[in-house]
Every structure is written in structure tokens, then in C-alpha cells.
N, C-alpha and C positions, 0 to 999 in steps of 0.2 A: 277127234282123235281119241282111239279105243286103248287106253290106258287102265291097266290092272293094279290093284293094290298092292301087289306080289313087287311089280317092280317100281313102285313110288314108296315101300317100306325099304328096297334095296337102295334107291338110289337116294334116302334120305339116309342113309347110314352112310356109304361113301362123302356123302356131302358133309354130315357130321364128324366123322373121323378124319377123313385126309385121307383116303386109303382104301384098295377094293381088297387086301389082304385082309385088314382089318375089319372092313366090314364082313368081309365073309368069315372070318372067326366070330361074330359077333353071332352070324345070323346063321350059324351052321351049315352053312353053304360051300362049296371049291369057289376059287376065286375065278377060273373061269365061269361059272355058273352065274357068279353076279356082274359079271364084264357085260355076257350076252343080254343078259335084262337091262342092263344100261343103254347099253347100244339100240335094245329096239325101244327103249323109250324113247330116246334121242330121233330116230327114224320118225316114228312117230311126231316128234314134236318138229324134227325139219330142219334143226340148229345144233350143232353142239352144248352140251351141258357143263364142259367140264375141258380143260386143257391144261395141258401137262408143260410146267417149265422146269426144266432140268429133271429130280427124281419126284419132283414134288409135283401134285396136280392142285389146282383151282378152279372155282367155279365161272363159269363164264357168264354174260350179260342174263343171257334166256335160262342157266342153270339158277343165278340168283331167284329169278322169278318162278321158276319150278320148286327151287327149296319151298318159297313164301306159303305157295298154293300146297302142295302137298306134305307140307307142315300143317295145314288148318284141314286138310281131306282128314289127315290120320287122325288126328287131334280128334275131328267128328266122328268118325267110323269108331275109336276108344269108346269115347263119350257114349253113345251108343250101346256099344257091346255093354259097359258099366250098367244103363240105366236096365238094359234087357236081363244082365244079371241080377238086378235088386228087385226089378219086379217080377223076374220067377224065386228071389229066397235062397238062392243055392250060389256057396263060397267055390267058385271056381274060376278058371282063368287066371290071364297074368297078373303077377306080384313082381313089380319093378323095383328094385333098391341098388342105390349106391352106399358104400358104407366106408369109412376109414379104414384102412389093411389094419390095425389093432384087435380091429372088433373079430377079427378070422376066429379068434380063441373059443368066442365064444357064440359069435351068429350063428354058423351052422347048426348048431347043436339047437338052438331057439327055432330056428327055422326047420331043422327037421322031426321036432316033437309036433311044430305046429302040423306040417303034411301028414304025421300020421293020423290025426284029424280030418284033415280036410286034403286026401290025396289028389281032387282032381287040380287043386291050383298052380300053376304052372312060374314058379320063380326063375327069376331072371337078377343074377346078382354079380354087382360090380366092386370090387375092391380097389381101392387107389387112394390118391392122399386128400387133404384136407382141401385143399385151392380145388380140386377137381369134382369133387362132390358137387362143392357150391356154386360150380361153375354147371354142371348137370342138375342142380335145384334152379337155379335161374331160369337154364330154359326147358323146365319142365318137362325135362327127359324122366324122371321115375316118381311113382307114388307120395315118398318119402327119401327122405337120408338117414343114416345115423352116422352123428361123430359126438367128440369131446368139448368142444367149445363153440356155441353158438357165437355168431357174430351178433351186435347191437342191431336188430332191423325189426319194425314195427312190424313189419308183412308178413313175421315168421311166425309160425307157432311151432313152440320146442318145448317134447314131454321126456323128463326124467324119467327112465326105467331099470337102471342096473350102477352099483357103486362101481366105480373104477379107483382102485386103491393103487397110488405110486409109493415104490419102496426103492430102498438103495440095493441093490445088488452086489455081490463082490464074489468072487474063488472063495472055497470054503477055507483055505489055506492061508489068506488076506489076514494082516497083522491087525487090524481092525475086527476081525471077525468075535472075537470074542469078549469085546469092550462093551461095555455099557454107556449110553449115554457120549456115545461121538458129538464134539460139537461142530458149528457148521463151520469153524473157521476150521478146525482140522478136515475138515470133508472137503474143502474148494483147493484142499494142496494135497489132493489124492490125483491120481492119475485118470481124470475123469470121460468115460465117452459119450457122447450126446447124438441124436438128432438133427436133421437140417431144422434154419434156424424158424421156420415158418411152423416148428412142431409144438402140439396142443402141449404136451411132457414137458419139453425145455421151457416154452414160457411159462410155465407152473411154477418147474424149479428157480429158475431165474426172479420171477415175483418174490417166492419166498424170500431169496439172498436177499432182494434189492431192498427189503422190510430191514435186515439186518445192515445193510450197506456194506454187502458183498457180492462178489462176481464171478461167476465160473472161467474160466480158461481151458475152455477143452482143450484134452491131448489129441483126439481124434475125432473126427461127423463119421457121421455111418448114415446109409440109406432105411436103416428096414432095422425093426426090432430082434429080427432072425439074426440079424448080424451085429447087431450088440450083444445080443445074448453070446454069441460065440465065440464075440471078444474078450467079453469078461471070463469067460470058463478058461480062453486060452490064455489068462491071466494078462492082460494087455492094461484092465485099467477096472473101475468101479464105474454103475450107472444107475439111473435111477429107469424103472419101468412098473409098467404094469403089472399085479403081480397075479393076475389070471392069466400072464404069457409065459409064465415063468413057474407055475406049481407042480407041473413032471419035473423040472429040473433042479426045484428046491426037497422034491422028496427025493429024489435019486442022487441028494448030496451034491450035484454039479454046482451048484450058486448055494449060497448062503443069503440071508437078510443082515442090515449092518443098522444098527442100532442107533440110528443119526436122530439128533434132536429137529421136532418141529416135522418128523414123520412120522407115520405115514402120511401121503398129503391124498386127501378124500375128495376126488370129483366122481362128479356122474356121467356115463353113457345117456345122449340123449337122441329123439327119435324126433326129426323135423320136418315140417312141409309147409309151403307155401297159404298162408292163411285164405288166400282164395280159392284153392285148388280143394275142387270137389272129389271127395277120397270114396275110390270102390268100395263096394261091398269085400272086396277081398283084402283091400289094403285096410281098410277098418278093421274086419276082423283079427286080423295080421298085428294092429296095433294094439287093439285091444287086447289081446291074448300074451306080446310081451309086457306090457303096462302091467296083465293081472299076475304073469308066472315067468316074467323073465329073472328076476334073485332066485328062484326055486330050482330053476332049470339049472342056472349057470353055476350055482351052489352045488349040486348032483356031479355035476358032469365037470368040474374042477377036481372030483374026489376028496374033498372033505366038507365037513357039513357046515362050517362057519370062516369064513374068510378072517373077520374080527379073532378067533379061536387061536388059527392058526398065528396070528401076530404077538397075541399074549401068549401062546407057549415061548412062543422063539425069544422075547422079554423076559419072559421068568427062566429063560436058561443062562442071562443076561447079569444075574439076581446075584 
């Protein structure tokens, strides 16, 4: 069989994503172009690799064998490229990352600064949820992932590189906006907007409340930080949000930060990879870059010199 690496890459993407359209988007190609290459691969094999059931596609028995083989081949090719890049000592080539969606407020800035130093790096950044980044990590689809809560797993290497400060956000005209030392008992009586149950932020808040024998009764459950912010600004309720995600709204006085007991909650963002993973020169260099420069760059792009200073200034107004 005269197979090409491009055919294997496209087949692998369709099999992994379960969609020709999504594979085409990820590979920056048209859907017909992907279909043609997969069809040519099937002609080489002499058997169908996918079957369609309703609107969904599934791997055939031959397709499952091809997926195992193509994953091995592409993995070896990737290792070879990494080894050659290491031997050349030049930071260039792909950088594969998947990150939880709330990192979009700072990670593009870190990546932008990195690319100014290493313009030949080719980043591929996937924003998704906690469950999906862990799945991608276990399937070895990325160099490393970025997340806020690392599962207990001896096979993982987790490196903290940036502080994640969780605060209670409210509309500026909220009745508790100018009150100091709002108790947790008062907090839980408010209309509280929350993310899905798997959300790291929601779990962190629930742990704090459980320590005081309190529970949240969510007023609304929303699927993204942006939806939460818009709902808070619309006066639908209050919510616990990462401070990095609401800096512009705070400075423009669209949102304020409530002075609630036990807040802010201070957590960390982690770069996580499998301990058995041999990081490429590109991924090692980027990892070292964010460990050394993450806090400084994030503070600069957030438009204030210190996150702690902002919180102290806010608290001083309530004294």
C-alpha cells in the first residue's frame, strides 16, 4: 500500500473527532478535501474504514486496525521530528496544547510573548472543558495541558505557574457592594449563578462552604465564564469568578467585587503532562518560559501591577 502521512493524519483526525467537518476545521482544510483523502486511503486498504449509522460515523473493524497502526506511525514520526529538532538545537515546529476555557484570559498573552522570541514555533491551541483536556492528556494528543485542578494520579507531572484568584463578583449597585465582611451565611442567601457541577471553580466554592456546614442553592447554572459575567452585569445574581477574567469589567465599573468572608480563594494554574512523556524541545522551552515569566506577563496584560494590590484597594474602600 502506498499510504501518505497526510492521509494517515486526516484519517486519524476523523476517527478521533468522529466528524469529517470537525477534522477539516482542525486541519485547516475543506471537508471535501478530507473526504477525498480518506476515500483514497480506503481504496488502498481495499476495505471501508468508516460506516455511517444515522448521522454518526463509526470505525469499522478495518478502521480500528488502521487507527492503531496510524497512531503508532504518527507517534514515531513525531518523536523523530522532536529528536531532529533537539539535535539541531533550534526551537521550531509544532506546540500542541489543550487548556480549560477560562485560561483564554491569559494564555494567549503568554503564547504571544513566547512567539516573539521563537517565531518558528507553530502553536495548536485547543480550548475546552476539564473532562476533555484530561481525555486528550490520557490519549497523548498534546505536549501538555493547562488546568486548575489536577486529579490525584501518580503518572502525572503537575507544575504550578500562575495564581488563580477567585472572587465574588456582583453588579456595582448590589445591596452588598459597599458592605464589609459579608458573612458566608449572607452570601448563600443571594441568587448565586454557577457553572456546571464539574467546574473547578464551583467545586472550590462548595468545599469552602462545606467547611462551614453551608450549601449553595444555585439560582442559575450557566455554561461559560462569559455567560456568567453577562448574567451578573444584567443583575440576575452574583457569582464566584476568576479575577483574571473580570479585570476590564471591574475597571469599567460594570462589575464590583464583594467583600465576603473566606474570599478571595487562592488557587493555582498548572501545566500538566504524563510523567512518561518525552517533551520536545519546543514544549520544554515553552514550559520553562511560562514557569519563569507567567506571573509577570499575566500581570502586565491584566493592566495592573499587582492582583493583590487591586484587592487591597477594594477592601480599603469598605473600611
